[in-house]
Every structure is written in structure tokens, then in C-alpha cells.
N, CA, C and O atoms as CSV, one atom per row, in Angstrom:
chain,resi,resn,atom,element,x,y,z
A,1,UNK,N,N,-3.176,11.766,-12.413
A,1,UNK,CA,C,-3.192,11.715,-10.950
A,1,UNK,C,C,-3.676,13.068,-10.450
A,1,UNK,O,O,-3.271,14.123,-10.940
A,2,UNK,N,N,-4.541,13.001,-9.475
A,2,UNK,CA,C,-5.090,14.228,-8.903
A,2,UNK,C,C,-3.990,15.069,-8.269
A,2,UNK,O,O,-2.909,14.572,-7.954
A,3,UNK,N,N,-4.286,16.352,-8.090
A,3,UNK,CA,C,-3.346,17.251,-7.443
A,3,UNK,C,C,-3.313,16.916,-5.953
A,3,UNK,O,O,-4.330,17.030,-5.268
A,4,UNK,N,N,-2.166,16.507,-5.457
A,4,UNK,CA,C,-2.022,16.041,-4.084
A,4,UNK,C,C,-1.058,16.956,-3.345
A,4,UNK,O,O,0.005,17.300,-3.860
A,5,UNK,N,N,-1.437,17.342,-2.142
A,5,UNK,CA,C,-0.587,18.232,-1.347
A,5,UNK,C,C,0.691,17.513,-0.916
A,5,UNK,O,O,0.750,16.284,-0.868
A,6,UNK,N,N,1.693,18.301,-0.610
A,6,UNK,CA,C,2.964,17.759,-0.130
A,6,UNK,C,C,2.749,16.959,1.152
A,6,UNK,O,O,3.381,15.923,1.354
A,7,UNK,N,N,1.862,17.438,2.010
A,7,UNK,CA,C,1.579,16.740,3.266
A,7,UNK,C,C,0.993,15.349,3.012
A,7,UNK,O,O,1.408,14.376,3.642
A,8,UNK,N,N,0.040,15.254,2.103
A,8,UNK,CA,C,-0.576,13.958,1.792
A,8,UNK,C,C,0.448,13.038,1.137
A,8,UNK,O,O,0.458,11.835,1.401
A,9,UNK,N,N,1.302,13.586,0.292
A,9,UNK,CA,C,2.361,12.772,-0.319
A,9,UNK,C,C,3.267,12.180,0.757
A,9,UNK,O,O,3.561,10.985,0.733
A,10,UNK,N,N,3.704,13.002,1.690
A,10,UNK,CA,C,4.591,12.521,2.758
A,10,UNK,C,C,3.885,11.473,3.617
A,10,UNK,O,O,4.475,10.447,3.955
A,11,UNK,N,N,2.630,11.728,3.968
A,11,UNK,CA,C,1.873,10.765,4.768
A,11,UNK,C,C,1.695,9.449,4.016
A,11,UNK,O,O,1.727,8.375,4.616
A,12,UNK,N,N,1.508,9.538,2.705
A,12,UNK,CA,C,1.334,8.329,1.901
A,12,UNK,C,C,2.628,7.516,1.839
A,12,UNK,O,O,2.604,6.295,1.994
A,13,UNK,N,N,3.747,8.190,1.615
A,13,UNK,CA,C,5.036,7.495,1.619
A,13,UNK,C,C,5.269,6.826,2.975
A,13,UNK,O,O,5.688,5.671,3.042
A,14,UNK,N,N,4.992,7.565,4.054
A,14,UNK,CA,C,5.187,7.028,5.392
A,14,UNK,C,C,4.258,5.844,5.661
A,14,UNK,O,O,4.656,4.873,6.304
A,15,UNK,N,N,3.024,5.926,5.170
A,15,UNK,CA,C,2.073,4.825,5.361
A,15,UNK,C,C,2.583,3.562,4.679
A,15,UNK,O,O,2.546,2.478,5.261
A,16,UNK,N,N,3.057,3.703,3.449
A,16,UNK,CA,C,3.587,2.540,2.744
A,16,UNK,C,C,4.835,2.003,3.432
A,16,UNK,O,O,4.984,0.789,3.578
A,17,UNK,N,N,5.727,2.881,3.852
A,17,UNK,CA,C,6.951,2.438,4.517
A,17,UNK,C,C,6.637,1.713,5.822
A,17,UNK,O,O,7.314,0.749,6.178
A,18,UNK,N,N,5.611,2.175,6.534
A,18,UNK,CA,C,5.193,1.524,7.767
A,18,UNK,C,C,4.645,0.131,7.491
A,18,UNK,O,O,4.978,-0.821,8.197
A,19,UNK,N,N,3.801,0.008,6.463
A,19,UNK,CA,C,3.242,-1.300,6.113
A,19,UNK,C,C,4.364,-2.253,5.694
A,19,UNK,O,O,4.361,-3.426,6.068
A,20,UNK,N,N,5.306,-1.750,4.928
A,20,UNK,CA,C,6.435,-2.578,4.490
A,20,UNK,C,C,7.243,-3.062,5.691
A,20,UNK,O,O,7.560,-4.247,5.794
A,21,UNK,N,N,7.571,-2.159,6.584
A,21,UNK,CA,C,8.357,-2.503,7.770
A,21,UNK,C,C,7.637,-3.569,8.609
A,21,UNK,O,O,8.240,-4.561,9.017
A,22,UNK,N,N,6.351,-3.350,8.858
A,22,UNK,CA,C,5.588,-4.305,9.676
A,22,UNK,C,C,5.437,-5.642,8.960
A,22,UNK,O,O,5.503,-6.696,9.591
A,23,UNK,N,N,5.237,-5.602,7.659
A,23,UNK,CA,C,5.089,-6.848,6.892
A,23,UNK,C,C,6.393,-7.624,6.844
A,23,UNK,O,O,6.387,-8.849,6.964
A,24,UNK,N,N,7.510,-6.928,6.672
A,24,UNK,CA,C,8.808,-7.608,6.665
A,24,UNK,C,C,9.091,-8.259,8.015
A,24,UNK,O,O,9.615,-9.371,8.069
A,25,UNK,N,N,8.748,-7.575,9.103
A,25,UNK,CA,C,8.935,-8.155,10.438
A,25,UNK,C,C,8.035,-9.373,10.627
A,25,UNK,O,O,8.468,-10.394,11.161
A,26,UNK,N,N,6.795,-9.264,10.194
A,26,UNK,CA,C,5.861,-10.393,10.302
A,26,UNK,C,C,6.352,-11.570,9.471
A,26,UNK,O,O,6.265,-12.721,9.898
A,27,UNK,N,N,6.872,-11.275,8.274
A,27,UNK,CA,C,7.386,-12.326,7.402
A,27,UNK,C,C,8.561,-13.050,8.058
A,27,UNK,O,O,8.644,-14.278,8.014
A,28,UNK,N,N,9.455,-12.293,8.656
A,28,UNK,CA,C,10.606,-12.901,9.338
A,28,UNK,C,C,10.135,-13.801,10.484
A,28,UNK,O,O,10.650,-14.906,10.659
A,29,UNK,N,N,9.161,-13.331,11.258
A,29,UNK,CA,C,8.631,-14.134,12.371
A,29,UNK,C,C,7.927,-15.389,11.870
A,29,UNK,O,O,8.108,-16.472,12.426
A,30,UNK,N,N,7.129,-15.243,10.825
A,30,UNK,CA,C,6.393,-16.384,10.287
A,30,UNK,C,C,7.331,-17.406,9.655
A,30,UNK,O,O,7.125,-18.612,9.789
A,31,UNK,N,N,8.348,-16.926,8.973
A,31,UNK,CA,C,9.315,-17.828,8.342
A,31,UNK,C,C,10.053,-18.621,9.412
A,31,UNK,O,O,10.289,-19.819,9.254
A,32,UNK,N,N,10.414,-17.956,10.491
A,32,UNK,CA,C,11.105,-18.620,11.587
A,32,UNK,C,C,10.272,-19.700,12.243
A,32,UNK,O,O,10.805,-20.676,12.770
A,33,UNK,N,N,8.960,-19.520,12.210
A,33,UNK,CA,C,8.054,-20.497,12.819
A,33,UNK,C,C,7.606,-21.563,11.825
A,33,UNK,O,O,6.901,-22.502,12.194
A,34,UNK,N,N,8.010,-21.420,10.571
A,34,UNK,CA,C,7.616,-22.382,9.558
A,34,UNK,C,C,6.187,-22.202,9.072
A,34,UNK,O,O,5.611,-23.129,8.503
A,35,UNK,N,N,5.606,-21.028,9.287
A,35,UNK,CA,C,4.231,-20.758,8.864
A,35,UNK,C,C,4.158,-20.524,7.362
A,35,UNK,O,O,5.157,-20.205,6.718
A,36,UNK,N,N,2.963,-20.689,6.818
A,36,UNK,CA,C,2.733,-20.411,5.399
A,36,UNK,C,C,2.780,-18.902,5.186
A,36,UNK,O,O,2.042,-18.158,5.831
A,37,UNK,N,N,3.639,-18.456,4.291
A,37,UNK,CA,C,3.838,-17.018,4.073
A,37,UNK,C,C,3.369,-16.560,2.688
A,37,UNK,O,O,3.674,-15.442,2.274
A,38,UNK,N,N,2.643,-17.397,1.983
A,38,UNK,CA,C,2.232,-17.081,0.614
A,38,UNK,C,C,1.444,-15.781,0.541
A,38,UNK,O,O,1.770,-14.903,-0.258
A,39,UNK,N,N,0.409,-15.651,1.369
A,39,UNK,CA,C,-0.434,-14.462,1.338
A,39,UNK,C,C,0.359,-13.223,1.722
A,39,UNK,O,O,0.233,-12.181,1.079
A,40,UNK,N,N,1.166,-13.325,2.753
A,40,UNK,CA,C,1.958,-12.178,3.193
A,40,UNK,C,C,2.954,-11.759,2.110
A,40,UNK,O,O,3.140,-10.565,1.875
A,41,UNK,N,N,3.591,-12.719,1.455
A,41,UNK,CA,C,4.512,-12.378,0.361
A,41,UNK,C,C,3.789,-11.658,-0.769
A,41,UNK,O,O,4.310,-10.697,-1.336
A,42,UNK,N,N,2.597,-12.119,-1.090
A,42,UNK,CA,C,1.799,-11.499,-2.148
A,42,UNK,C,C,1.444,-10.058,-1.774
A,42,UNK,O,O,1.543,-9.152,-2.602
A,43,UNK,N,N,1.035,-9.857,-0.530
A,43,UNK,CA,C,0.686,-8.508,-0.067
A,43,UNK,C,C,1.915,-7.611,-0.009
A,43,UNK,O,O,1.847,-6.436,-0.368
A,44,UNK,N,N,3.025,-8.157,0.438
A,44,UNK,CA,C,4.250,-7.373,0.537
A,44,UNK,C,C,4.708,-6.910,-0.851
A,44,UNK,O,O,5.126,-5.765,-1.018
A,45,UNK,N,N,4.629,-7.798,-1.837
A,45,UNK,CA,C,4.989,-7.408,-3.199
A,45,UNK,C,C,4.067,-6.294,-3.694
A,45,UNK,O,O,4.523,-5.344,-4.331
A,46,UNK,N,N,2.774,-6.411,-3.403
A,46,UNK,CA,C,1.815,-5.387,-3.827
A,46,UNK,C,C,2.123,-4.043,-3.175
A,46,UNK,O,O,1.982,-2.998,-3.809
A,47,UNK,N,N,2.536,-4.068,-1.929
A,47,UNK,CA,C,2.848,-2.825,-1.225
A,47,UNK,C,C,4.127,-2.201,-1.792
A,47,UNK,O,O,4.206,-0.983,-1.953
A,48,UNK,N,N,5.126,-3.034,-2.095
A,48,UNK,CA,C,6.339,-2.514,-2.752
A,48,UNK,C,C,5.972,-1.833,-4.082
A,48,UNK,O,O,6.462,-0.747,-4.392
A,49,UNK,N,N,5.119,-2.481,-4.841
A,49,UNK,CA,C,4.713,-1.927,-6.140
A,49,UNK,C,C,3.912,-0.643,-5.935
A,49,UNK,O,O,4.104,0.328,-6.666
A,50,UNK,N,N,3.020,-0.632,-4.950
A,50,UNK,CA,C,2.243,0.577,-4.669
A,50,UNK,C,C,3.134,1.762,-4.344
A,50,UNK,O,O,2.917,2.865,-4.846
A,51,UNK,N,N,4.135,1.537,-3.507
A,51,UNK,CA,C,5.084,2.602,-3.170
A,51,UNK,C,C,5.845,3.056,-4.413
A,51,UNK,O,O,6.042,4.253,-4.623
A,52,UNK,N,N,6.266,2.109,-5.225
A,52,UNK,CA,C,6.983,2.454,-6.463
A,52,UNK,C,C,6.108,3.294,-7.394
A,52,UNK,O,O,6.607,4.195,-8.068
A,53,UNK,N,N,4.813,3.003,-7.434
A,53,UNK,CA,C,3.912,3.758,-8.303
A,53,UNK,C,C,3.772,5.200,-7.833
A,53,UNK,O,O,3.693,6.118,-8.650
A,54,UNK,N,N,3.740,5.399,-6.523
A,54,UNK,CA,C,3.692,6.771,-6.015
A,54,UNK,C,C,4.992,7.505,-6.321
A,54,UNK,O,O,4.977,8.683,-6.679
A,55,UNK,N,N,6.114,6.809,-6.179
A,55,UNK,CA,C,7.404,7.429,-6.504
A,55,UNK,C,C,7.495,7.756,-7.985
A,55,UNK,O,O,8.086,8.767,-8.362
A,56,UNK,N,N,6.919,6.914,-8.823
A,56,UNK,CA,C,6.897,7.180,-10.263
A,56,UNK,C,C,6.015,8.385,-10.572
A,56,UNK,O,O,6.407,9.269,-11.333
A,57,UNK,N,N,4.829,8.415,-9.981
A,57,UNK,CA,C,3.872,9.483,-10.258
A,57,UNK,C,C,4.349,10.833,-9.735
A,57,UNK,O,O,4.201,11.852,-10.410
A,58,UNK,N,N,4.914,10.843,-8.549
A,58,UNK,CA,C,5.243,12.114,-7.910
A,58,UNK,C,C,6.700,12.533,-8.052
A,58,UNK,O,O,6.997,13.728,-8.038
A,59,UNK,N,N,7.607,11.584,-8.187
A,59,UNK,CA,C,9.037,11.907,-8.255
A,59,UNK,C,C,9.680,11.475,-9.563
A,59,UNK,O,O,10.900,11.549,-9.713
A,60,UNK,N,N,8.861,11.024,-10.514
A,60,UNK,CA,C,9.313,10.552,-11.818
A,60,UNK,C,C,10.413,9.496,-11.714
A,60,UNK,O,O,11.298,9.418,-12.566
A,61,UNK,N,N,10.342,8.696,-10.667
A,61,UNK,CA,C,11.304,7.613,-10.478
A,61,UNK,C,C,10.866,6.423,-11.333
A,61,UNK,O,O,9.724,5.976,-11.223
A,62,UNK,N,N,11.747,5.909,-12.175
A,62,UNK,CA,C,11.364,4.776,-13.029
A,62,UNK,C,C,11.125,3.512,-12.206
A,62,UNK,O,O,11.663,3.357,-11.110
A,63,UNK,N,N,10.309,2.616,-12.754
A,63,UNK,CA,C,10.048,1.342,-12.092
A,63,UNK,C,C,10.286,0.216,-13.095
A,63,UNK,O,O,10.384,0.456,-14.298
A,64,UNK,N,N,10.378,-0.998,-12.596
A,64,UNK,CA,C,10.679,-2.150,-13.446
A,64,UNK,C,C,9.540,-3.173,-13.472
A,64,UNK,O,O,9.746,-4.328,-13.843
A,65,UNK,N,N,8.353,-2.746,-13.080
A,65,UNK,CA,C,7.237,-3.684,-12.978
A,65,UNK,C,C,6.474,-3.800,-14.293
A,65,UNK,O,O,6.307,-2.819,-15.017
A,66,UNK,N,N,6.017,-5.003,-14.587
A,66,UNK,CA,C,5.251,-5.260,-15.810
A,66,UNK,C,C,3.787,-4.881,-15.591
A,66,UNK,O,O,3.355,-4.632,-14.466
A,67,UNK,N,N,3.049,-4.844,-16.675
A,67,UNK,CA,C,1.624,-4.553,-16.570
A,67,UNK,C,C,0.924,-5.645,-15.754
A,67,UNK,O,O,-0.009,-5.355,-15.006
A,68,UNK,N,N,1.367,-6.889,-15.892
A,68,UNK,CA,C,0.796,-7.986,-15.107
A,68,UNK,C,C,1.062,-7.779,-13.612
A,68,UNK,O,O,0.192,-8.036,-12.781
A,69,UNK,N,N,2.278,-7.309,-13.275
A,69,UNK,CA,C,2.604,-7.008,-11.880
A,69,UNK,C,C,1.674,-5.922,-11.338
A,69,UNK,O,O,1.166,-6.022,-10.221
A,70,UNK,N,N,1.461,-4.882,-12.151
A,70,UNK,CA,C,0.606,-3.776,-11.730
A,70,UNK,C,C,-0.831,-4.241,-11.529
A,70,UNK,O,O,-1.491,-3.844,-10.569
A,71,UNK,N,N,-1.308,-5.079,-12.434
A,71,UNK,CA,C,-2.674,-5.591,-12.338
A,71,UNK,C,C,-2.849,-6.416,-11.068
A,71,UNK,O,O,-3.836,-6.259,-10.349
A,72,UNK,N,N,-1.890,-7.290,-10.797
A,72,UNK,CA,C,-1.960,-8.118,-9.592
A,72,UNK,C,C,-1.870,-7.264,-8.333
A,72,UNK,O,O,-2.622,-7.477,-7.382
A,73,UNK,N,N,-0.954,-6.300,-8.322
A,73,UNK,CA,C,-0.797,-5.429,-7.155
A,73,UNK,C,C,-2.069,-4.611,-6.920
A,73,UNK,O,O,-2.493,-4.421,-5.780
A,74,UNK,N,N,-2.661,-4.137,-7.990
A,74,UNK,CA,C,-3.910,-3.376,-7.874
A,74,UNK,C,C,-4.994,-4.242,-7.247
A,74,UNK,O,O,-5.728,-3.794,-6.367
A,75,UNK,N,N,-5.088,-5.480,-7.706
A,75,UNK,CA,C,-6.081,-6.418,-7.180
A,75,UNK,C,C,-5.849,-6.674,-5.682
A,75,UNK,O,O,-6.796,-6.680,-4.897
A,76,UNK,N,N,-4.609,-6.880,-5.302
A,76,UNK,CA,C,-4.281,-7.152,-3.901
A,76,UNK,C,C,-4.574,-5.925,-3.033
A,76,UNK,O,O,-5.178,-6.052,-1.967
A,77,UNK,N,N,-4.151,-4.739,-3.484
A,77,UNK,CA,C,-4.374,-3.528,-2.693
A,77,UNK,C,C,-5.865,-3.235,-2.536
A,77,UNK,O,O,-6.314,-2.901,-1.439
A,78,UNK,N,N,-6.630,-3.355,-3.608
A,78,UNK,CA,C,-8.072,-3.093,-3.497
A,78,UNK,C,C,-8.738,-4.158,-2.621
A,78,UNK,O,O,-9.756,-3.890,-1.983
A,79,UNK,N,N,-8.171,-5.345,-2.591
A,79,UNK,CA,C,-8.691,-6.391,-1.720
A,79,UNK,C,C,-8.460,-6.105,-0.241
A,79,UNK,O,O,-9.117,-6.693,0.618
A,80,UNK,N,N,-7.533,-5.208,0.055
A,80,UNK,CA,C,-7.264,-4.837,1.442
A,80,UNK,C,C,-8.226,-3.768,1.960
A,80,UNK,O,O,-8.327,-3.572,3.171
A,81,UNK,N,N,-8.931,-3.077,1.068
A,81,UNK,CA,C,-9.844,-2.016,1.501
A,81,UNK,C,C,-10.901,-2.512,2.486
A,81,UNK,O,O,-11.117,-1.855,3.504
A,82,UNK,N,N,-11.571,-3.641,2.233
A,82,UNK,CA,C,-12.568,-4.102,3.217
A,82,UNK,C,C,-11.958,-4.411,4.590
A,82,UNK,O,O,-12.592,-4.181,5.619
A,83,UNK,N,N,-10.741,-4.925,4.600
A,83,UNK,CA,C,-10.065,-5.216,5.868
A,83,UNK,C,C,-9.789,-3.912,6.615
A,83,UNK,O,O,-10.021,-3.817,7.820
A,84,UNK,N,N,-9.291,-2.909,5.887
A,84,UNK,CA,C,-9.009,-1.610,6.506
A,84,UNK,C,C,-10.291,-0.939,6.985
A,84,UNK,O,O,-10.308,-0.326,8.053
A,85,UNK,N,N,-11.364,-1.049,6.202
A,85,UNK,CA,C,-12.643,-0.461,6.609
A,85,UNK,C,C,-13.168,-1.131,7.877
A,85,UNK,O,O,-13.721,-0.467,8.754
A,86,UNK,N,N,-12.991,-2.439,7.967
A,86,UNK,CA,C,-13.411,-3.161,9.162
A,86,UNK,C,C,-12.603,-2.703,10.377
A,86,UNK,O,O,-13.158,-2.482,11.454
A,87,UNK,N,N,-11.304,-2.564,10.198
A,87,UNK,CA,C,-10.450,-2.077,11.275
A,87,UNK,C,C,-10.836,-0.656,11.671
A,87,UNK,O,O,-10.849,-0.311,12.853
A,88,UNK,N,N,-11.150,0.163,10.669
A,88,UNK,CA,C,-11.546,1.550,10.918
A,88,UNK,C,C,-12.831,1.597,11.746
A,88,UNK,O,O,-12.957,2.408,12.664
A,89,UNK,N,N,-13.767,0.734,11.419
A,89,UNK,CA,C,-15.031,0.693,12.150
A,89,UNK,C,C,-14.860,0.295,13.603
A,89,UNK,O,O,-15.671,0.672,14.449
A,90,UNK,N,N,-13.828,-0.452,13.899
A,90,UNK,CA,C,-13.583,-0.913,15.267
A,90,UNK,C,C,-12.734,0.067,16.084
A,90,UNK,O,O,-12.682,-0.032,17.310
A,91,UNK,N,N,-12.074,1.007,15.413
A,91,UNK,CA,C,-11.200,1.933,16.139
A,91,UNK,C,C,-11.998,3.149,16.612
A,91,UNK,O,O,-13.003,3.530,16.012
A,92,UNK,N,N,-11.526,3.735,17.686
A,92,UNK,CA,C,-12.217,4.866,18.307
A,92,UNK,C,C,-11.935,6.154,17.553
A,92,UNK,O,O,-10.821,6.382,17.081
A,93,UNK,N,N,-12.954,6.990,17.448
A,93,UNK,CA,C,-12.822,8.289,16.793
A,93,UNK,C,C,-11.726,9.099,17.481
A,93,UNK,O,O,-11.683,9.201,18.707
A,94,UNK,N,N,-10.851,9.667,16.671
A,94,UNK,CA,C,-9.775,10.503,17.194
A,94,UNK,C,C,-8.560,9.727,17.674
A,94,UNK,O,O,-7.579,10.332,18.106
A,95,UNK,N,N,-8.602,8.410,17.610
A,95,UNK,CA,C,-7.470,7.614,18.091
A,95,UNK,C,C,-6.351,7.603,17.054
A,95,UNK,O,O,-6.600,7.799,15.864
A,96,UNK,N,N,-5.127,7.377,17.501
A,96,UNK,CA,C,-4.015,7.277,16.550
A,96,UNK,C,C,-4.227,6.154,15.534
A,96,UNK,O,O,-3.826,6.275,14.376
A,97,UNK,N,N,-4.854,5.067,15.969
A,97,UNK,CA,C,-5.102,3.947,15.056
A,97,UNK,C,C,-6.039,4.371,13.931
A,97,UNK,O,O,-5.828,3.986,12.781
A,98,UNK,N,N,-7.070,5.158,14.240
A,98,UNK,CA,C,-8.015,5.616,13.231
A,98,UNK,C,C,-7.295,6.514,12.211
A,98,UNK,O,O,-7.542,6.416,11.010
A,99,UNK,N,N,-6.420,7.373,12.692
A,99,UNK,CA,C,-5.635,8.241,11.812
A,99,UNK,C,C,-4.721,7.415,10.915
A,99,UNK,O,O,-4.620,7.673,9.716
A,100,UNK,N,N,-4.056,6.422,11.499
A,100,UNK,CA,C,-3.161,5.546,10.746
A,100,UNK,C,C,-3.921,4.817,9.645
A,100,UNK,O,O,-3.449,4.742,8.511
A,101,UNK,N,N,-5.083,4.284,9.968
A,101,UNK,CA,C,-5.881,3.550,8.988
A,101,UNK,C,C,-6.333,4.481,7.871
A,101,UNK,O,O,-6.275,4.111,6.699
A,102,UNK,N,N,-6.780,5.682,8.220
A,102,UNK,CA,C,-7.224,6.646,7.206
A,102,UNK,C,C,-6.082,6.993,6.257
A,102,UNK,O,O,-6.296,7.129,5.052
A,103,UNK,N,N,-4.884,7.135,6.785
A,103,UNK,CA,C,-3.723,7.450,5.941
A,103,UNK,C,C,-3.364,6.279,5.040
A,103,UNK,O,O,-2.984,6.478,3.886
A,104,UNK,N,N,-3.481,5.062,5.555
A,104,UNK,CA,C,-3.208,3.884,4.725
A,104,UNK,C,C,-4.221,3.777,3.594
A,104,UNK,O,O,-3.859,3.510,2.448
A,105,UNK,N,N,-5.477,3.985,3.919
A,105,UNK,CA,C,-6.517,3.912,2.889
A,105,UNK,C,C,-6.239,4.938,1.797
A,105,UNK,O,O,-6.304,4.616,0.611
A,106,UNK,N,N,-5.932,6.166,2.189
A,106,UNK,CA,C,-5.650,7.228,1.215
A,106,UNK,C,C,-4.421,6.862,0.382
A,106,UNK,O,O,-4.428,7.040,-0.836
A,107,UNK,N,N,-3.380,6.358,1.018
A,107,UNK,CA,C,-2.156,5.977,0.308
A,107,UNK,C,C,-2.444,4.867,-0.696
A,107,UNK,O,O,-1.973,4.921,-1.832
A,108,UNK,N,N,-3.214,3.863,-0.285
A,108,UNK,CA,C,-3.548,2.756,-1.184
A,108,UNK,C,C,-4.409,3.255,-2.340
A,108,UNK,O,O,-4.211,2.848,-3.485
A,109,UNK,N,N,-5.362,4.134,-2.042
A,109,UNK,CA,C,-6.206,4.695,-3.112
A,109,UNK,C,C,-5.362,5.453,-4.136
A,109,UNK,O,O,-5.568,5.319,-5.343
A,110,UNK,N,N,-4.422,6.241,-3.650
A,110,UNK,CA,C,-3.557,7.002,-4.553
A,110,UNK,C,C,-2.661,6.087,-5.374
A,110,UNK,O,O,-2.418,6.351,-6.552
A,111,UNK,N,N,-2.170,5.020,-4.769
A,111,UNK,CA,C,-1.330,4.059,-5.500
A,111,UNK,C,C,-2.141,3.361,-6.588
A,111,UNK,O,O,-1.660,3.177,-7.706
A,112,UNK,N,N,-3.366,2.976,-6.260
A,112,UNK,CA,C,-4.237,2.339,-7.257
A,112,UNK,C,C,-4.522,3.321,-8.394
A,112,UNK,O,O,-4.521,2.938,-9.564
A,113,UNK,N,N,-4.766,4.581,-8.049
A,113,UNK,CA,C,-4.992,5.597,-9.079
A,113,UNK,C,C,-3.749,5.760,-9.962
A,113,UNK,O,O,-3.867,5.888,-11.181
A,114,UNK,N,N,-2.578,5.756,-9.361
A,114,UNK,CA,C,-1.333,5.869,-10.130
A,114,UNK,C,C,-1.168,4.674,-11.062
A,114,UNK,O,O,-0.734,4.832,-12.203
A,115,UNK,N,N,-1.508,3.488,-10.585
A,115,UNK,CA,C,-1.438,2.284,-11.429
A,115,UNK,C,C,-2.409,2.411,-12.606
A,115,UNK,O,O,-2.052,2.126,-13.749
A,116,UNK,N,N,-3.627,2.839,-12.318
A,116,UNK,CA,C,-4.625,3.010,-13.369
A,116,UNK,C,C,-4.147,4.017,-14.411
A,116,UNK,O,O,-4.288,3.780,-15.610
A,117,UNK,N,N,-3.588,5.130,-13.964
A,117,UNK,CA,C,-3.099,6.159,-14.862
A,117,UNK,C,C,-1.953,5.633,-15.726
A,117,UNK,O,O,-1.873,5.937,-16.916
A,118,UNK,N,N,-1.083,4.856,-15.126
A,118,UNK,CA,C,0.073,4.321,-15.845
A,118,UNK,C,C,-0.348,3.301,-16.893
A,118,UNK,O,O,0.191,3.291,-18.000
A,119,UNK,N,N,-1.298,2.451,-16.556
A,119,UNK,CA,C,-1.765,1.412,-17.491
A,119,UNK,C,C,-2.506,2.044,-18.663
A,119,UNK,O,O,-2.415,1.559,-19.791
A,120,UNK,N,N,-3.242,3.128,-18.401
A,120,UNK,CA,C,-3.987,3.811,-19.467
A,120,UNK,C,C,-3.054,4.450,-20.485
A,120,UNK,O,O,-3.373,4.519,-21.672
A,121,UNK,N,N,-1.900,4.918,-20.018
A,121,UNK,CA,C,-0.967,5.641,-20.907
A,121,UNK,C,C,0.009,4.747,-21.527
A,121,UNK,O,O,0.857,5.198,-22.297
């Protein structure tokens, strides 16, 4: 894993925690309405795993995920990059939304890198 500043680490943890919080709220709303939650559950699991990978890489916190879990989470997270890039293209330069998206992209990239590093070793 590349050398990452304390500031980027904190922003990455916060980005993942924000995505988790928003996804859990969306899941609760969708479940209450009887909507299909398959995709959201898949993304939420990937985000949990991504956060765990950063905690493993930076804080040596053990995780309980299998290599198959990591592979699936990596696939889901990398699949979100085009969506984030599209959102980034629509947001105004200097806006809080643009900053939020940039931090999410960086956090997801670092989580994918942590997964890659873990699978290699």
C-alpha cells in the first residue's frame, strides 16, 4: 500500500462511513416500501469490506472476509467508478459535492489497492 497521509486516511474512513450511513438509510426506506434491494445489499457489503480493508492495511485490524468476498467487493467497488465519474462531471468545480466525490473515489481506490495487496500476499 502506498504511503498515505493521516489526512487522506481520515478522509477515506469518513467517506466510507458516509456511504455506509446513506446506504443503510436507503436500504431501510427501500425495504419499507417493498422495493428490490439486491443491488443495494451487494454494494453495501462491498463498502463494508472496503472499509475493513483500509482498517486492516492501516490499523492492522483483522478481518473475516474470504478471498471470494474480496474479489466480489473489488468488482463492485470498481464498478462504481464510472458512476462517481459521471456524478463528478455534473458537479460544479469547488462545490462540496465535487470534494465529496473526489474523496469517495480516492477512498475506493485505496480500498481496492488494499484488497489487491492482501490477495497477492
